[in-house]
C-alpha positions in Angstrom: 0.0 0.0 0.0 2.9 2.4 0.9 4.7 1.6 -2.3 1.6 2.4 -4.4 1.1 5.7 -2.6 4.8 6.6 -3.1 4.6 5.8 -6.8 1.5 8.0 -7.1 3.2 10.9 -5.4 6.2 10.6 -7.7 3.9 10.6 -10.7 2.0 13.7 -9.4 5.3 15.6 -8.8 6.7 14.8 -12.2 3.4 15.8 -13.9 3.4 19.1 -12.0 7.0 19.8 -13.0 6.2 19.1 -16.6 3.3 21.5 -16.6 5.4 24.2 -15.0 8.1 23.7 -17.6 5.6 24.0 -20.5 4.1 27.1 -18.9 7.4 28.8 -18.1 7.4 31.2 -21.1 3.7 31.8 -21.2 1.7 34.8 -20.1 -0.8 34.4 -17.2 -3.7 34.4 -19.6 -2.0 31.7 -21.7 -1.2 29.6 -18.6 -4.9 29.9 -17.5 -6.1 28.9 -20.9 -3.7 25.9 -21.1 -4.8 24.7 -17.7 -8.4 25.0 -18.7 -7.8 23.1 -21.9 -5.9 20.4 -20.0 -8.8 20.1 -17.5 -11.3 19.8 -20.4 -9.1 17.1 -22.1 -8.9 15.2 -18.9 -12.6 15.3 -18.4 -13.3 14.2 -22.0 -10.9 11.3 -21.6 -12.5 10.3 -18.3 -16.0 10.6 -19.8 -15.1 8.5 -22.9 -13.5 5.9 -20.7 -16.5 5.7 -18.5 -18.9 5.5 -21.5 -16.8 2.8 -23.0 -16.9 0.9 -19.7 -20.7 1.2 -19.5 -21.0 0.0 -23.1 -18.8 -3.0 -22.5 -20.7 -3.9 -19.3 -24.1 -3.5 -21.0 -22.9 -5.6 -23.9 -21.6 -8.3 -21.5 -24.9 -8.3 -19.6 -26.9 -8.7 -22.8 -24.7 -11.6 -23.8 -25.3 -13.3 -20.5 -29.1 -12.7 -20.9 -29.0 -14.2 -24.4 -27.1 -17.2 -23.3 -29.6 -17.8 -20.4 -32.5 -17.4 -22.8 -30.9 -19.9 -25.2 -30.5 -22.4 -22.3 -34.1 -22.0 -21.3 -35.3 -22.4 -24.8 -33.2 -25.6 -25.3 -33.9 -27.1 -21.9 -35.7 -30.0 -23.6 -32.3 -31.2 -24.9 -31.1 -32.0 -21.3 -31.5 -35.6 -20.2 -34.4 -35.0 -17.9 -36.6 -37.9 -16.9 -40.3 -37.2 -17.4 -42.3 -36.8 -14.2 -46.0 -36.4 -13.5 -47.1 -35.6 -10.0 -49.4 -38.2 -8.5 -52.9 -37.2 -7.4 -52.0 -37.6 -3.7 -48.6 -35.9 -3.8 -49.6 -33.4 -1.1 -50.5 -36.1 1.3 -47.3 -38.0 0.7 -45.2 -35.0 1.1 -46.9 -34.1 4.4 -46.3 -37.6 5.6 -42.6 -37.4 4.7 -42.2 -34.0 6.4 -44.0 -35.3 9.5 -41.8 -38.4 9.8 -38.5 -36.7 9.1 -38.9 -33.1 10.4 -41.8 -33.1 12.8 -45.0 -31.1 12.7 -43.7 -27.6 13.3 -40.5 -27.6 11.2 -40.4 -25.7 7.9 -36.8 -24.7 7.6 -34.1 -27.2 6.5 -30.8 -25.9 7.7 -29.1 -29.1 8.7 -27.4 -30.9 5.8 -27.9 -34.4 7.4 -31.7 -33.8 7.8 -31.9 -32.4 4.3 -30.3 -35.5 2.9 -32.8 -37.7 4.8 -35.8 -35.7 3.6 -34.7 -35.7 0.0 -33.8 -39.4 0.1 -37.3 -40.2 1.4 -38.9 -38.1 -1.4 -36.8 -39.8 -4.0 -37.8 -43.2 -2.7 -41.4 -42.3 -2.7 -41.7 -40.5 -6.1 -38.7 -42.0 -7.9 -37.8 -38.5 -8.9 -34.9 -36.6 -7.5 -33.8 -33.0 -7.3 -30.8 -32.4 -9.6 -27.5 -31.3 -8.1 -27.7 -27.9 -9.7 -30.8 -27.0 -7.6 -29.9 -28.5 -4.3 -28.8 -25.1 -3.0 -32.3 -23.7 -3.6 -33.9 -26.2 -1.3 -34.0 -24.5 2.1 -37.6 -25.0 3.2 -40.3 -27.6 2.8 -42.1 -25.2 0.5 -39.2 -25.5 -2.0 -39.6 -29.3 -1.9 -43.3 -29.1 -2.3 -43.1 -26.7 -5.3 -40.5 -29.0 -7.0 -42.6 -32.2 -6.7 -45.8 -30.4 -7.7 -44.2 -29.3 -11.0 -44.6 -31.6 -14.0 -41.6 -32.3 -16.3 -42.3 -33.0 -19.9 -39.1 -34.4 -21.5 -40.6 -34.5 -25.0 -39.0 -32.4 -27.8 -41.3 -29.7 -29.3 -42.0 -31.9 -32.4 -43.3 -34.8 -30.3 -45.7 -32.5 -28.4 -47.6 -31.9 -31.6 -48.7 -35.6 -31.4 -50.9 -34.9 -28.4 -52.7 -31.8 -29.8 -55.2 -31.5 -32.7 -53.6 -29.9 -35.7 -55.4 -27.6 -38.2 -56.8 -29.3 -41.2 -54.2 -27.7 -43.5 -51.2 -28.9 -41.4 -49.7 -32.4 -41.7 -46.5 -33.5 -39.9 -44.5 -36.6 -40.9 -43.0 -37.6 -37.6 -41.0 -40.5 -39.0 -39.1 -39.1 -41.9 -38.1 -41.2 -44.9 -34.4 -41.6 -45.8 -33.5 -42.6 -49.4 -31.5 -45.8 -49.9 -30.9 -47.3 -53.4 -31.4 -50.9 -52.2 -34.9 -50.3 -50.9 -36.2 -47.4 -53.0 -36.3 -49.1 -56.4 -39.1 -47.2 -58.0 -36.7 -45.3 -60.3 -34.0 -48.0 -60.4 -32.4 -46.8 -57.2 -31.6 -43.4 -58.7 -31.5 -40.6 -56.2 -32.8 -37.1 -56.7 -29.4 -35.9 -55.5 -26.9 -37.9 -57.6 -23.3 -38.3 -56.5 -24.3 -37.2 -53.0 -23.8 -39.7 -50.2 -26.0 -40.1 -47.2 -24.0 -40.2 -43.9 -25.8 -41.1 -40.7 -23.6 -39.7 -37.8 -25.9 -40.2 -34.8 -25.2 -43.4 -32.8 -28.9 -44.0 -32.2 -30.0 -43.1 -35.7 -27.5 -45.5 -37.2 -29.6 -48.4 -35.9 -32.7 -46.8 -37.4 -31.6 -45.4 -40.8 -29.0 -46.9 -43.1 -26.6 -44.7 -44.9 -24.8 -45.3 -48.2 -21.9 -44.0 -50.3 -22.7 -42.8 -53.8 -20.8 -44.3 -56.7 -18.8 -42.2 -59.1 -19.9 -41.8 -62.7 -17.1 -44.1 -64.1 -18.1 -46.9 -61.8 
């Protein structure tokens, strides 16, 4: 701390001597004008630096918000297990709280008790709280709100199967992949000649067969 203060004092002294040297041959009016212009330049530099800092901070915050929104929109891609609350979920939760915490305990501050309560809930509902949300569980109301929330693990396309579509909308859920050995209507000729079909997904390799197109001279 003392070294930094000493360095600042040396810089301040050298700056003052430099200003005095520049203003040595100037008239009082010129010295006053130079000092005023130096103050204005310093203020403009500080203002520009502050504005640039605010812009960078706002840009960084907007980036964080966009990333968070993207994660929320793509939450269906996470490996969540589907969960539907049973009809008597309230009664079962009350029974667990009564047996593990007692009748008048709503706060869960002890880690050992928290583990016992959550283990009992997982055993009862076969649905556990993920590690990323364990720090949010501090009361019985947090547990209650979690187990009352339904989790739909279907992708947005699969959700259309459970709703009635308009008459002018038709969705082909199981798409068709061309293969010359099975699609023989046009002699196995593809609409995209000399273009191979490569199946990269491990799960889709079992469902769809890929092929390598032959060159013209074959």
